[in-house]
N, C-alpha and C positions, 0 to 999 in steps of 0.2 A: 878535654874540650867541652865547654858548655855552650848552651844556645846563645849566650851573650858574647862568645869569643868571636872576634872579627874573622870573616871568611877570607881565605887566601884568594878567592875569585869572587869579588863582590859583584852583585847584580848590577848591570849597567842601568843608569838612570835615563829615563826617556827625555830626549831633548827636542824642543820644538823646532820645526824646519826653519832654516835661515832664508828669509825673503829679501831679495835685493831691494834697495831703495827705488821707489817708483813702480815696482811690480804689482800687478793686480792680484788681489787675494780672493777674487770671486771665482767660482767654479764655472768653466765654460759650458754652454748649453750642450746637452747630449743630442746627437743626431737620432731622430726617431727611427725605430726599427721598421724595415720594409714590411708592408702588409702582405701576408700570404694569401694568394687567391686560391680558394678551395672549391671553386665552382667546377662542375663537370665540363667536358669539352663541348657538349651540346649547349649548355648555358652560356659558355664563353663566346661561342661562335654566333649565337643568336643576338648577342650584344653587338651592335654595329660600331661601337667605339673601337678605334684601332689603338692598341697599347703603344705608348712611347717609352723607350728604355733609355735612361740617362746616359749610360756608358756606351751606347751603340750609335754609330753613324751609318746611315742607310744609303744604298745605291740602287738605282732602278735597272733591272734587266729587261730589255725589250727584244722580243722575237717577232720580226715582221713576217717571216714565212708562215707561222701559225697564228699570228695576230694576237699576242697576249703580252702582258708585262706584269712584273711583281717586284717588290723591294726585298733586299737581302743585306746583311751586314757588309760594309764596304771592304773590310780586310779579308773576306772569305774568297775562296777559289771556286771556279765553275768549270765543270767538264760536261760537254754535250756530245751526244752520239745519235746516229740515225740508223734505222732499219736493223736494230739488234746486232750490230757488227762488233760490239765490244764484249768484254767479259761480264758486264753488269746488266745490260738490258737483254730482253728476251726477243725472240724472232717475231712476236706479234706486236712489237712496239714500232710506231712510226718515228718516234722521237723520245729521247730520254735526257735527263739533265741531273747532275749531282751538284749540290751546294756543300762545300767542304770547309772545315775550319783550318785546314792546311792543304799542302799539295799532295798529301798522302790520301788519295780518294778511297783507297781500300779500307783504311781504318777510321778515317775522320770525317766521313760523309755524314752530314747532319740532316739534310732534306733531299729526298729523291722525288723527282717529278717525271711523269711519263705520259705519253699519248698513245693509246692502244688502237689497233685497227678495228676491233670489235665495238659494237655499241654497248651501252652499259648493261643491258639485260643479258646479253651473251657473255659479257665479261664476268658478271656475278654468277651466272650459271656455271661457268668454267670453274670459278673458285669453289662453288658448292660441290661440284663433282670431284675436284682434286683434293679439297680439304673440307669434307662434310662436317667435321667437328669444330671448324672455325666459327667465330662469332658471326661473320657475314654469311657463311654457309647455313647456319641454323636459322638466322633471321630470314633468309630467302625462302626457306621451306615453310616458315610460319606465316609470313606477311607479304612475301613478294618484295618488290622494290618500291619502298615508300620513302621519299626524302625525309630527312630529319629536320632540315632547315632550308630556307630560301635565302641565298646570299648572292648579291649582285645579279639577281634575276635567274639564278641557276638552282635547280633542285639538288641539294648536297646530301650524300650519304656519309655518315660518320661511323666508323667502326667502334662499337661500344661507346655510344655517346654519353652514357650516364656515369662513366668513370672519371675520376679526377685526373688531371695531367700527371700528378705524382705517381699514379698507378700504372700509366702506360704511355707510349708514344702516340702521336696523332696520325690517323689515316683518314683521308677523305677522298671521295670520288664523285664524278658527275659526268654528264654526257653533253656533247655539243657537235652538231653536224654529223651524227652517226658514229662518233668516236668517243672512247672513254678517256677521261682525264683523271689521273691519280696523283695526289701529293702525300708523301709518306715521310714523316719525321722518324729518323732512326732512334736508337736508344737515347732517352733524354739525358742520361748521365747523372752526375751527382747533384748539380745545381738545377733541380727540377723547376723551381720557380722561374729563374732567369731563362732557361732554355725553352720552357713552355710559352713564355711571353714572346720570344723570338719566333717560334713556330706560329703562334697566333697572329703576330704582325705580318709574317710572310703570307699566310693564307688569306688574310683579310685584304691585303693589297693586291692580290691576284685579280686581274680583270682582263677582259677581251677588249681590243682596240676598236672594234665595231660590232 
């Protein structure tokens, strides 16, 4: 056999694709990649613009007893409890609420909201005593209670406000009428960008009715 001997398995010849008559030969435009928001939680919440998320339809939750409302994804589930009578809230809570992506509130809770009996200074002092090495505990010892931002007329404390959403979940707290209010996003999951936008939207739409 020489190099000029025909191969038993000849190399296939490249054939151009068959284009049906009338079909377009132009390449469809590519959808631009979503821009990743790398701002810290402090920077994002100082921005008053409320993020809109194309694939999310919002519903408004209104609580007339405590006088507040906020938006949340329409298909999510809500579980509310009072006076710490369930397995999720503590005895110092007047009211608590879970926003869950399914009916399994134990595993799929996305945002936890609670109203505490204590004012915010007492609440932070308790955190500092119980968890002295926590971010809030250390901050309280160094600078006391100093709001990170003013949002809807409320002085807001953000746990670790300089970290990006991809690095941690969101925790904010504030005081009204002698009670502490806390919104805590649970683990952000794999889709940090999408979930952090949902958390940001929910927090920014929270407001008191009067």
